[in-house]
C-alpha distance (Angstrom), angle and dihedral (degrees) to the residues before:
residue distance angle dihedral
M1 . . .
K2 3.79 . .
T3 3.82 90.3 .
K4 3.80 90.5 53.3
Q5 3.79 91.8 49.2
L6 3.80 90.7 49.7
L7 3.81 91.7 50.9
I8 3.80 90.7 50.3
A9 3.82 91.1 49.9
L10 3.80 91.8 48.6
S11 3.79 92.5 48.3
L12 3.80 91.2 50.4
A13 3.81 90.6 49.3
F14 3.81 90.3 49.2
A15 3.80 91.6 48.8
F16 3.81 90.7 50.2
T17 3.80 91.8 50.7
A18 3.80 94.5 41.6
H19 3.79 93.0 56.0
A20 3.82 95.3 44.5
T21 3.79 114.2 110.0
T22 3.78 132.0 -155.9
Y23 3.79 113.8 -142.5
Y24 3.81 117.4 -162.4
V25 3.80 122.2 -147.9
R26 3.81 120.3 -171.8
S27 3.80 124.5 178.2
T28 3.79 88.5 -157.0
G29 3.80 118.4 51.2
G30 3.80 95.9 2.3
A31 3.83 127.3 118.7
D32 3.79 129.0 -167.5
R33 3.81 89.9 -135.7
N34 3.82 88.0 66.1
N35 3.80 122.9 93.5
G36 3.82 93.1 -119.3
L37 3.80 92.9 -137.2
T38 3.82 98.0 120.7
S39 3.77 135.3 28.1
G40 3.81 87.1 -110.7
T41 3.81 92.2 54.4
A42 3.80 96.3 37.2
F43 3.78 127.0 153.5
L44 3.80 116.7 -109.9
T45 3.83 101.2 -141.7
L46 3.78 139.3 38.7
T47 3.79 87.7 -136.5
K48 3.80 87.5 67.8
V49 3.79 95.1 52.2
F50 3.82 92.1 45.8
S51 3.81 95.4 42.3
G52 3.81 96.5 91.2
T53 3.80 95.2 -104.2
P54 2.95 104.7 119.2
V55 3.81 98.0 25.8
L56 3.80 110.0 -129.4
A57 3.79 112.5 -123.7
N58 3.79 133.8 -166.5
G59 3.78 111.0 -70.5
D60 3.81 96.6 20.7
V61 3.80 118.9 143.1
I62 3.81 126.4 -147.6
D63 3.81 108.0 -155.5
I64 3.81 111.6 -166.2
S65 3.78 134.5 -173.8
G66 3.78 126.8 173.7
I67 3.79 137.5 26.7
F68 3.80 117.6 -51.0
T69 3.79 137.9 -176.1
Y70 3.79 113.7 -139.7
A71 3.80 121.2 -164.4
V72 3.81 104.8 158.0
S73 3.80 131.6 99.5
K74 3.79 102.9 -137.5
T75 3.80 128.1 -175.3
I76 3.80 111.1 -153.8
T77 3.79 117.9 -162.4
S78 3.82 98.8 164.3
S79 3.79 124.4 85.3
I80 3.80 105.4 -106.3
T81 3.79 142.6 156.7
I82 3.81 123.9 -132.4
Q83 3.79 110.4 -163.7
G84 3.77 143.3 170.2
T85 3.78 127.5 -174.4
D86 3.82 91.7 -133.9
K87 3.81 124.7 18.0
T88 3.81 91.1 -145.1
R89 3.83 89.3 58.3
A90 3.79 98.1 38.7
V91 3.81 101.8 64.5
I92 3.80 126.3 162.4
N93 3.81 114.8 -164.6
G94 3.77 121.0 -161.2
I95 3.78 124.1 -155.7
S96 3.78 135.8 -124.9
V97 3.81 108.7 -98.6
D98 3.80 118.6 -157.4
D99 3.81 102.7 157.3
N100 3.84 98.2 84.8
S101 3.79 92.6 -102.0
N102 3.77 133.2 119.8
K103 3.79 102.9 -124.1
N104 3.79 102.1 143.7
C105 3.76 107.7 63.9
L106 3.77 146.0 95.7
N107 3.81 110.1 -149.4
F108 3.78 113.1 -160.1
G109 3.80 116.6 -157.2
S110 3.78 129.3 -8.6
Q111 3.78 137.7 -111.1
S112 3.80 134.2 -153.0
A113 3.79 113.9 -109.8
T114 3.81 88.3 -151.4
T115 3.79 103.5 47.9
G116 3.80 102.6 14.6
L117 3.79 90.0 -131.1
P118 3.82 122.5 131.3
T119 3.79 114.9 -91.0
S120 3.81 92.2 -170.1
T121 3.79 131.9 23.2
P122 3.81 108.7 -162.9
T123 3.78 127.0 176.7
I124 3.81 109.9 -135.3
I125 3.81 125.5 -168.9
I126 3.82 122.1 -171.9
E127 3.80 119.9 -177.0
N128 3.82 136.2 174.7
V129 3.80 97.0 -3.9
T130 3.83 135.1 128.3
F131 3.82 121.3 -142.7
Q132 3.79 113.2 -167.7
N133 3.81 143.4 164.3
F134 3.82 96.6 16.0
D135 3.80 111.9 157.9
N136 3.82 127.1 -171.5
I137 3.79 100.9 156.1
Y138 3.80 91.3 123.5
A139 3.81 97.7 43.7
T140 3.81 112.5 134.8
A141 3.79 91.9 -143.7
V142 3.79 94.6 71.4
T143 3.81 118.0 114.1
Y144 3.78 134.2 174.1
N145 3.83 109.7 -69.9
G146 3.78 90.5 -3.8
G147 3.75 134.6 55.7
T148 3.75 136.4 113.1
S149 3.75 130.9 -49.4
G150 3.73 130.6 -120.2
V151 3.80 91.6 -113.8
L152 3.82 118.4 -6.5
N153 3.79 127.0 31.6
V154 3.82 113.1 -170.4
Y155 3.80 121.8 -159.6
P156 3.83 126.3 -159.7
G157 3.79 114.7 -78.7
T158 3.81 94.1 30.8
T159 3.79 122.0 123.0
L160 3.80 110.6 -151.3
T161 3.80 124.8 -177.5
C162 3.81 120.9 -177.6
R163 3.80 117.8 -174.2
N164 3.79 123.8 -178.0
V165 3.80 92.7 -10.7
N166 3.83 125.9 152.9
F167 3.82 121.3 -145.3
L168 3.80 107.4 -169.8
N169 3.82 133.1 173.5
N170 3.80 97.0 -13.1
Q171 3.79 125.0 147.5
S172 3.77 141.6 -173.7
Y173 3.77 141.6 148.5
T174 3.82 91.9 -89.6
G175 3.77 126.5 8.9
G176 3.79 105.2 14.9
A177 3.81 91.4 -153.3
I178 3.83 106.7 10.3
N179 3.79 133.4 18.6
A180 3.81 118.7 -175.9
S181 3.80 133.9 179.3
G182 3.81 97.8 174.9
G183 3.79 144.7 -21.5
A184 3.80 133.0 78.4
L185 3.82 119.1 -59.3
T186 3.78 126.6 -173.2
L187 3.81 116.8 -177.9
E188 3.78 113.9 -176.6
D189 3.82 130.4 174.8
C190 3.81 89.8 -7.9
Y191 3.81 128.4 151.1
F192 3.81 122.9 -144.1
K193 3.80 115.5 -172.5
N194 3.84 133.6 163.5
N195 3.79 94.6 -5.1
S196 3.80 115.3 150.3
A197 3.78 141.8 -162.2
K198 3.78 104.6 -154.1
I199 3.77 135.6 177.3
S200 3.77 108.6 -98.0
P201 3.82 114.4 -119.8
M202 3.81 84.6 -131.7
F203 3.80 91.0 71.9
S204 3.78 138.2 55.0
P205 3.82 113.1 -98.7
A206 3.81 88.7 -143.4
T207 3.80 91.3 62.2
Y208 3.77 108.2 28.9
Y209 3.76 133.2 55.9
A210 3.78 136.9 -169.8
D211 3.80 121.9 -130.2
G212 3.80 137.8 -174.4
G213 3.79 107.4 34.7
A214 3.81 93.0 -158.5
I215 3.82 103.7 6.2
N216 3.78 131.0 18.8
I217 3.80 118.9 -171.5
A218 3.79 115.7 -176.7
V219 3.79 124.5 171.6
T220 3.78 110.2 -178.1
T221 3.80 130.6 -149.7
N222 3.79 94.5 -116.2
M223 3.79 132.2 31.3
V224 3.80 92.3 -149.6
G225 3.80 126.5 19.2
G226 3.76 130.0 -158.6
A227 3.77 130.4 93.1
T228 3.81 91.9 -34.9
P229 3.80 108.3 33.8
I230 3.80 119.5 -161.9
I231 3.80 115.8 -134.5
N232 3.78 113.1 -117.4
T233 3.81 111.4 -110.1
N234 3.81 94.9 166.8
S235 3.79 108.3 117.1
I236 3.79 127.8 -154.2
S237 3.78 129.5 -156.0
V238 3.81 118.7 -172.6
V239 3.80 127.6 -174.0
I240 3.82 119.0 -177.1
N241 3.80 109.2 -175.8
R242 3.81 131.6 173.6
C243 3.81 93.7 -10.8
L244 3.80 133.2 145.7
F245 3.82 123.0 -139.6
E246 3.79 111.4 -169.5
A247 3.82 131.3 171.8
N248 3.80 96.8 -14.7
N249 3.79 119.3 153.6
A250 3.79 140.2 -154.8
V251 3.76 130.7 178.2
R252 3.78 94.7 -137.3
Y253 3.81 128.2 -1.9
G254 3.79 127.3 19.2
S255 3.78 113.8 4.6
A256 3.82 87.2 -160.5
V257 3.83 107.3 13.2
R258 3.77 133.4 8.4
F259 3.83 118.9 -173.5
Q260 3.79 117.4 -172.6
D261 3.79 121.2 176.0
N262 3.79 119.5 175.4
S263 3.79 96.5 150.6
T264 3.80 122.1 130.0
G265 3.80 100.9 -172.9
A266 3.81 101.5 44.5
T267 3.80 136.5 74.6
N268 3.78 110.6 -135.8
S269 3.78 135.8 -179.9
L270 3.79 140.4 -172.5
L271 3.81 124.6 -168.1
I272 3.80 120.3 -179.2
Q273 3.79 114.4 177.9
N274 3.79 141.0 157.9
S275 3.80 91.6 9.7
T276 3.80 134.6 131.6
F277 3.80 125.5 -139.2
T278 3.81 116.0 -171.2
G279 3.80 139.3 150.1
N280 3.81 93.1 14.8
S281 3.81 119.4 141.8
T282 3.78 145.4 -170.7
T283 3.78 119.8 -147.1
S284 3.81 108.6 -169.8
T285 3.79 117.0 140.3
L286 3.80 94.4 169.8
G287 3.78 97.0 114.5
A288 3.81 106.8 -96.9
K289 3.80 132.6 98.2
H290 3.75 94.1 -95.8
G291 3.75 123.0 159.0
A292 3.80 142.5 77.7
T293 3.77 129.3 143.4
I294 3.81 89.6 -127.3
Y295 3.80 112.7 27.2
I296 3.81 118.8 -170.1
E297 3.79 119.8 -173.6
G298 3.78 139.4 156.6
N299 3.77 147.4 86.6
A300 3.80 104.3 -116.8
A301 3.79 110.5 141.5
N302 3.83 93.2 -155.1
A303 3.81 98.7 54.6
D304 3.81 126.1 119.5
I305 3.82 115.9 -165.8
K306 3.79 123.8 179.3
L307 3.81 133.4 177.1
I308 3.81 110.7 -172.6
N309 3.83 130.6 175.0
N310 3.79 97.8 -12.5
T311 3.80 129.3 149.1
I312 3.82 111.2 -140.4
A313 3.78 107.5 176.8
Y314 3.82 144.1 143.1
N315 3.80 95.8 16.9
S316 3.80 121.9 144.3
S317 3.79 149.4 -162.8
I318 3.77 132.3 -162.6
V319 3.80 90.8 -146.5
N320 3.80 106.2 125.8
L321 3.79 98.7 -161.7
P322 3.81 119.1 111.9
G323 3.80 112.1 -104.3
A324 3.79 96.4 17.9
N325 3.79 102.6 149.7
V326 3.79 125.9 -129.5
G327 3.83 107.0 176.4
V328 3.82 118.6 40.9
T329 3.80 122.9 -12.3
S330 3.79 124.8 -175.3
T331 3.77 122.8 -175.7
F332 3.80 89.9 160.1
I333 3.77 124.5 134.2
A334 3.81 112.9 -82.0
D335 3.80 124.0 -80.3
K336 3.82 97.4 18.3
V337 3.82 104.1 94.8
T338 3.82 125.1 73.3
L339 3.82 125.0 -170.4
I340 3.81 118.5 -170.4
N341 3.84 130.9 168.3
N342 3.81 96.5 -11.5
I343 3.80 126.5 152.2
L344 3.83 108.7 -141.5
F345 3.76 104.2 -180.0
S346 3.82 143.1 154.3
N347 3.79 98.0 -4.8
Y348 3.82 109.0 153.3
N349 3.77 141.3 -177.8
S350 3.80 119.6 -176.0
E351 3.80 91.3 -59.9
T352 3.78 122.0 97.0
T353 3.81 93.3 -127.9
P354 3.82 122.3 73.1
N355 3.80 118.6 -104.9
S356 3.78 103.2 -167.5
I357 3.80 101.2 149.1
S358 3.78 137.2 26.5
I359 3.79 127.0 179.4
K360 3.78 119.8 -176.4
S361 3.80 106.4 -109.1
T362 3.81 95.5 -126.4
N363 3.83 96.1 43.9
L364 3.79 108.3 66.0
L365 3.79 124.9 -162.4
K366 3.79 116.8 -103.4
E367 3.79 92.1 -134.1
S368 3.81 138.8 -8.5
R369 3.80 122.4 -172.8
N370 3.79 132.0 172.5
N371 3.79 99.3 -21.6
I372 3.82 118.5 159.1
T373 3.80 121.9 -144.9
D374 3.77 137.6 163.7
Q375 3.78 91.9 -140.5
D376 3.78 116.2 120.5
S377 3.80 110.3 -102.4
S378 3.79 88.9 -132.8
L379 3.81 89.0 60.1
F380 3.78 97.7 41.1
D381 3.79 127.2 22.0
F382 3.83 116.6 -177.3
T383 3.80 91.7 -159.6
A384 3.79 92.2 55.4
K385 3.81 90.1 48.4
T386 3.82 97.1 47.2
T387 3.78 134.3 72.2
T388 3.80 109.2 -90.2
G389 3.79 113.6 -86.7
K390 3.80 95.4 14.3
A391 3.79 99.9 85.6
S392 3.81 120.6 84.1
G393 3.78 142.7 137.2
N394 3.82 96.0 23.3
E395 3.81 118.1 147.1
N396 3.80 123.3 -152.4
S397 3.81 131.4 -174.7
V398 3.82 93.0 29.7
T399 3.81 113.1 167.8
S400 3.80 128.9 -141.6
G401 3.81 88.6 -110.7
Q402 3.79 89.9 57.7
L403 3.79 98.0 41.6
L404 3.82 96.9 42.7
L405 3.80 92.0 -161.9
A406 3.80 118.0 168.1
T407 3.79 113.2 -108.3
S408 3.80 95.2 -143.6
L409 3.78 136.4 37.6
A410 3.78 119.8 -97.6
D411 3.78 137.6 -177.5
N412 3.78 100.0 -104.5
G413 3.80 93.8 159.2
G414 3.78 131.0 -77.8
A415 3.79 130.9 75.1
T416 3.82 96.0 -59.6
K417 3.79 137.4 32.8
T418 3.80 120.2 -98.6
L419 3.79 143.9 -160.5
A420 3.78 105.0 -117.3
V421 3.79 127.8 -148.7
T422 3.78 113.6 -144.2
A423 3.78 133.0 -141.8
G424 3.78 112.3 -64.7
S425 3.80 94.5 31.1
T426 3.78 117.5 145.7
A427 3.83 86.4 -131.7
I428 3.81 94.4 66.4
N429 3.81 112.8 106.5
A430 3.80 88.9 -15.1
G431 3.79 96.5 115.0
Y432 3.79 135.0 109.1
A433 3.82 108.2 -101.9
T434 3.81 103.9 -156.6
G435 3.80 121.2 94.9
V436 3.81 95.4 -9.3
P437 3.83 130.4 127.6
T438 3.80 117.4 -76.7
V439 3.83 90.8 -149.0
D440 3.80 132.0 46.5
Q441 3.81 131.5 -128.0
R442 3.80 90.6 -74.5
N443 3.82 90.0 54.0
I444 3.80 87.6 -111.9
Q445 3.78 117.7 146.4
R446 3.78 112.2 -101.9
K447 3.77 109.9 -120.5
G448 3.78 92.0 -166.5
T449 3.77 130.2 -7.0
D450 3.78 108.7 -80.8
V451 3.79 120.0 -178.8
G452 3.81 113.8 -112.9
A453 3.79 135.0 25.4
Y454 3.82 95.9 -61.6
E455 3.80 124.3 72.7
N456 3.80 115.6 -153.4
A457 3.79 95.0 -148.2
T458 3.78 123.2 166.1
T459 3.79 90.9 -155.6
Q460 3.78 109.6 45.1
T461 3.77 122.6 -168.6
V462 3.79 119.6 -178.0
K463 3.77 111.7 -143.8
């Protein structure tokens, strides 16, 4: 019986693969009258391949080379791969939209307006591509704490994997590059720069805000509102690994990443590791303590949030209220957030003292191990903010002379630039060694266990 089942599974897998088609798109030498089936008979535009003729099927691959302009809002419900051989030569440019329409967006998956449940569950893979200059500030679909993204909008049930993808100069009302309300997201070796979450001119600045400069993740309490709301059972799992977030901006929460989870019927997780956050900023002047490069909020009892071996440094906010945070803020329900081996350094608002981390006093961290911060221990105490017995090895009040962290990004190898720590740094071999990455942001084998995204290893082996 088991042999028969295996043969059936193998035959189905073969049938799926056999019917998959690779469509080639070339901005030079292509023509939309071609069949797109070889690089010599490639399509010219992405509009052609997303137009519905041919109809994209599960397993299809879109192979692109060149520079393209994209001005179509496309909902993709089939499992496809979008790939380039080199992200500097596979560039997709959005356009500036000012006619209240949503023309610059790829929507992955679909969701019932009646039940809130997924109506399609595609698996999407994007590799070696650059998305830049997408603009959905004027899109009519935007709503408070929701809306569309500048580039990718991910619905519940979708599995999205981005590898070696650039997101540059994109903007929207929420999630300048990516907005997600469910699904499974893996972002690896990706670069987010100059993405923005801005207040839409369609709304009043006194009422509406913009969150998640690069990425906005929002899981609501209910899938459908009204007189009889339906509890949200759509889960989300997000992994951000070996990524660089540089010079992104949000008006309110999360200049780089905002994670909000208020669901009661879903199990959700966020893991950010081996990533660098630098030069990001929040710009709210609306009178509240807005800010943070990574902003974590919610009350979901089933959430699991981990930040491991990240470097979060030299970020800023123009908020002029005392205590307004710039680095990492968590207002999440107690015992759901873990911080291990993170550098939280030189993150400033208008005050003269750093404000690199803020944990709501009533919502303690689940665990904190071997984090390094320049915050005064009298102003922030990891032990007091962490469940008893699960805080150890943290260092406060560390100076620049002790940390020896580079002040600007450099190409030190790997897919993205990094902030290096130099010999003699207090971060070297000062990390917690259990359950942490064996490589650093550059995918270089860790010789010891340095704190932060960069490993100062004498012998470096790229995996």
